[in-house]
N, C-alpha and C positions, 0 to 999 in steps of 0.2 A: 540573324543563320540565313543560310545559305544550304539547300538540302542537293544531292545528288540529283534530282530533277530540274534542277537549275530555279525553282519558285523559290523566294524568299518570303520572310514570318520576322516579324519581332514579337518582343517581350517584356518583361521585366523582371528585374531580378535583383538582390541584395548584397552588398560583399559581405561576409561574413570573417574574411582573413585574410592577410597580405595578401594572397594572391588567389584564391578562392571565394568564388560567388555562386550563387543558388537563385533557381528559377524554379518556375514550377514543371513538372515533366508533362504536362499537356503543351508546353511552347515545343514540344521535341516531337508532337506524336504526330504520325500521317494519315489523316481519319480517312483518307480516298481508300488507303490499301490496311487498313489498321493495324498497324504495326510503329512502333518507334520508329522513326527515320534516320536514316544514315545521311548524316550531316558531311555538306562539302568543306564548310568554313563558318569559323560563330565567329561575333566579336562580341568584348564587354565595350562598352560604352559607359564609365563612372560619371557621374553627377551629370548626364545628360540634361539640359535647360532650354529644349526650341530646337535651334543650330547649333547652341554654347555647349560646346566639347573642352570644359575645362584640364581637363585629364589626359586628352587624347582617345584613341582609339586601340585596345590592348585587342592582341588574337589571340583566341583560345587555342591550347595546345590539343588538352585533355578534355573531353567530358564521361559523366556516367549518369548512367537512370537506373 
């Protein structure tokens, strides 16, 4: 995830549908401002194993908290 303030963060998630993944809401929380952060971009890396990306990188189009 890349936030509007240009910081980046990693979090885990799981695929729950053909084009839907679920992550914990705390991954989207800005602890400095005490609000859910506005994201600049988010990517999903299915089956990431170290540096191996067997399914590539998927750009997230929408997210909901």
